[in-house]
N, C-alpha and C positions, 0 to 999 in steps of 0.2 A: 562421708566426710565429703567437704568441698575443697577437693584437692584434685589436682590433675592425675594421670596415669603417670605420665613420666615428670620425674622433677629432680632438682641437684638436691644430693642429700643432707647438706646442711640446711635445707629449709623444712619446719616439720608445721609451722602454722597452718589453719585453713585459711583459704582465701577468703575475703570480705564481700558481701553482695552489696553494691551501691548502684542509684540510679545515675546513668551519664550526666544529667543534669549536675550533680553534686560536684562534678570535677570538669567540667567544660564551660566555657562563657561566650555566648555568643558574640560578637563584632558586626554592627550594622552601619560602620562610617563609609561616605559615599564619596565619588570624585568625580569631576569631569573634566580634570586636568591628567590627560595621558602622556603628556611630556613629562610631568614629574612624575607620575607613577605609569611605565608601561604596562601595557594589555599584554596579558598572560591569561591560558587557560587550562583546563585539566581533563586530562584523556584517562582513560584505563590503561593504557602502556606505559605511559610516558610519566603520570603524574602531572605536575605542575609546570609548565612549559610556555615560552615564550612564544605570542603569534608574531608571524612576520607577514602574513597573505596580504598581498596588496588589497585586494578586494575589501576586507577586514576593516583595513585602514581608511579607505574612500568610505565604507557604510560609518566609520566611527565618527567621521566628520560631520555627519548630520546628526548623530544620538550619541550625547558622551555625558549625559546627566544622570546616569542611573547604575554607574560602575563603582564596585564595592572596593574599598583598601584592605590589601593584606599584607598586614606586618611579618617580618621574617620568622617562622616557626608556628605561624599561625595555620589552620588547617582550611582548605577549599572542599565544599561537600557539594556534589551537586544530586539533588531530590530524585532527579529523573533516572539517574543511574547509579545510583547507591548501593542497589542490591547486585551490580555488577562489578563494586569496588572501587567506583568512581569517588574516592574521598583520598587526599594525599596533603602533604605539607608543604608550604612554603621553604623549601631549601636555599634558596638565592641569596641570602642574607641582605636582601635589599627589601625595601617595601615596595609591591606593586600594585596592578589592579586587576579585578576580571569580573565578568560580564554579572551584572546583577540579578541573576535568577540563580547564582550559586549562592549556598550559606557559607558565613565565615566563623570561624570559633579558634579559641586556644584552650588548651590544658592547664590545670594548677600546678604542674611539677615540669621536670625538665628529663623527663624519661623520655623524650620524643621519640626514641625510635624503637621503645616497646610499642606506643600506641601506634606508630607507622606501621607495624605487624598484625598489632591486635584489632585496629578498625576494618583489615582485608582479610581477616583470619576465618577458617571454617566455621568457628560459632559464631560469629557475628554475620556471616552469611546466612545461617538458618535463622538469624533473629531478622534480618532484612526481609527473608522470603516469608515470615509468618506476618509482618507488620506491611507489607506493599500494598498498594491499592493499584485498581487498574487493572483490566482482565488481562490476557494471555497476547491477546490480539492489538492491545492497545498498548504505549508506554507506561511501564511499571514504575510507582513513585512509592518512595520512601520519605514523605516529608520530615523537617529537622525538628517539628515539635513530636513527633514518634521516635526519632533517634533519639532526642534529650530523656525522654520517658523509659528508655529500655534500662533494665537491671540488670546489671552485670557483675559476675565475679573476678574481683581483681587480688593480686598478690601484694606484698608490703613491696616499698619502693626499692628495699636493696633485691628482692629476687626481681624484680622488674627490671633492674639494671643489670642483673647476671643473665635474665631470658636474652635480654637485648645485646648483650658483648656476644653470647653464643651464636644467635642469630646473625650478628653482623659479619661474623668469619663465614657463613656460609655465603651471606649475600655477596660475599667480596670474591668467592669463587663462581658464583653464577655470574656476575659482574664480569671476571676475566675470562671465562668462556664464553660468555655473550661477545664481548670485545674480539675473540679469536674469530667467532665466527663471521662477525662483519669487516674484519681484515682479510678473511679467506673470500669472502665475497665479491669486496672489493677487486680483489687480484684478479679473481676471475671475469670480473666486468671489464676490467682493463686488457685481461688475456684475449677475452672473445672479440675484442673492437679490433684488437691486433691482427688476430686469424681471419679475420672478416676481409682486412686490407691487403693480407700478403700473397692471398691466393690469386692466381688469376680468373677473372670474372667476365661474365656476358650480361649486357641488360636485358631482363625480361620482365614479363608482368604477370601478377598473381594468376590472372586469367587464364593463362598458358599452364601452369602446372597445379591448381586447385580444381575439385571436382566437388560442389555441393553435396552434400548428406542427405537425404531426405527420407530415411527408412523409417516409417512410424509403428507405434505400438497398437495398430487396427485390430489385434485378434486379444487385445490385451493379456499378451504372454506373459509381460514383465511389469513388476511392480515396484521396484527399487529407486527411487527418484535420487540424482544427485543435482548440486549445484557446482557453478563455478567460482572458486574462490581465487581472489588476485593473489592470496599470501599462500595458499597449498593446494591449487589447481583442482580436480575433480573431488569432492567433498559431500557425504551424505548431507542432505538435504535440512533434516532435523539439527543437525548441528551447525551448519551454517546461520540456521534462525533460531538460536537460543533452545533448542528442544522444541521447536515446534512444527510441524509439517504443514506447510501451505499448499503443497501439491492439490489440485484438482482432484475432487473424488473419480472423476472420468478422464483417464489418463489414454484414452486411444488416439489422442492427437498428439500425444508427444513422441520426441525423437527418439529409437533405439540407439544407444553409443554402445561401441565394440571398441576393443583395444586397436588404437592406431587411427582413430577419430578425433578431431580437434573440434571444440566448440566454444563460441564464446557470448558474452552478451553483449549486444549493440550497444546499449546506454552506458555501460561501464569499462569500455576496451579502454577508455583513456586512461584508466587506472590499473590496466594489466588483468584482465577478468578474460583471460583466455587461455584453454588448457587443452592437453594432449592426453588422452584415455590411454594410460600404461598399466593398466592392471586388467587380470582376465575377466573379472565379473562385469557382466552386460547390466547396464543400468540404461535409465529413463533421465530426458531432461526437458524442460518446460519447452513448448512451441515458440516461445519468445527467442530462444535462443537461435543462434547461426551455428550451422555444422558441415563440416567439409571435409575431405581428405585428401593428398597427394602422392602422386608416385616419386618424389623427389625424397631425400633422408627426412624423416617426421623429426628426430632430434635437433637435426641441424633448421630446421626450419622453425621450431618452438624456438631455439634459439635467436633466430632470426627477427623473431616477432618481438623480442625483448630488448631489441637493439635500435642504437641510435637512428641507423637508417629507416625503420621500419616506422619508428614516432615522428621523424620528418615527413614521411610518405603521408601522413594521415591527416597532417594539419588541415590541409585544403578540402578534405573529403567528408569529414563530420558533417552532419546536419544538426541544426538549432533545435530549439525547443526548450522543456525543462532541464532535459540533458541533452550533451551533446549524444547522437548514436551515429552508427557505422553498420549500413546493412550489407549484405555479402555482396550484394550489387558494385557498392562504393569500393568494398574491399578489395574487390578482383580487379580493378584500375589500379592500384599501386604497383609503382615498377619496385624490382628486387635486382639488385647486382648479383647475378646466381653464379657460384661455381660449377663446375662439372661434378657428377655424382663421385667421383673419387675423393676428391679434394672435401667436398660436404662428409663423408665418411670420417677422414680422417678429422676433420674439425670437431665433428659431433664426439668422437672417440677421447680427444683430449679434453674435452669439456665435461664430457660425462664422468671422466677419472674425478674431476675437482666438485661436480654434482654429487658424487658418493661419498667424498671427504667429508662435504660438507653436512651431508645426511647423517653421516656418523656423528661428527661431533654435535648436531642439533639432538641426538638422542644421548649424547651425554648431559646436555644441557636440562632434556626434560629428565633424566633421572635426577640432576640436582635439583630440581623443581619440584619432583613428586617427594622427594627426600625432606625438604623443606616444608611442604604441605602438611606431609605425615606426622611430622615433628610437631607443627604448629597444633594438630589436632590432638595430640597426646598430652601437649605442654600448658596449654591454654584451656578453659573451662567457660 
């Protein structure tokens, strides 16, 4: 029978198989008036959100003839990232515009919350994976024409509403937990800046406290390759790059990374791609990374690398090009207001308590997200 594994007991009818084109209608209305219809964008993490970056506005002055209008409750669809969940509704209650490479459509009923979840559900990801074009090394695409032709199983409107109400309660818990974590992070950020200012410090230069790390995998002793993520620190490379391992088949020139070693991507330091190796598993990183260690408190120094003082220090040190880069030589010239080692230890101990609390709350969030994912796997077909 065409019914889900997990279901509310008052519903017994089979789900109806329908082509998506049957209940969606594409919209192709264009605009060049970005004052009337402000420009928004679509991200996997945040859905449809407003663009505010200055460089985007300056670019749009030159080219404003191919932007699409998105009315309230219309969906924005990115063919380039649909298989990753880049499909979301305009929840802003106002008409906006988005880049012309997005597709826009509406659904023919008001159970928006059901389709908000359904379009990014595990069952739909299976569909996207089957019909996506492009190799793993290229950008995969799910064209809107393919999306519209998909055949899916849907419940009655009443059952859609029941599922929506249930998932809405769970999403509110996830939202509250996310807000709690963000509040903790903001408090810790403020606390860190205050702690950096209340202890007596002496001006120093990073060249006096950093030691470049040059241990290479010459004997091919290790094979586990990691990357540095600005969100998660050291992370397995296949997790960083969507289940793809882009490491060279010959890793004898890769750096061996042990516990207590820092590594950063010189071309992504401006967005925080710097991490301290904290686990005991020896790994490798690409020779494109810069690696170093220190005789100071490593946890303190990691926190300092996230501080306003460090960011100010990097402004004049980046070298131009396609991306701003900061090699180890230039990094070493940055000045640091350095407390003595006892003060460093005290600051690190205080901040680590909040790091552990944030980590605990993140685990609670992941459990809620996994619960929702599991429910959706069993409530939708």
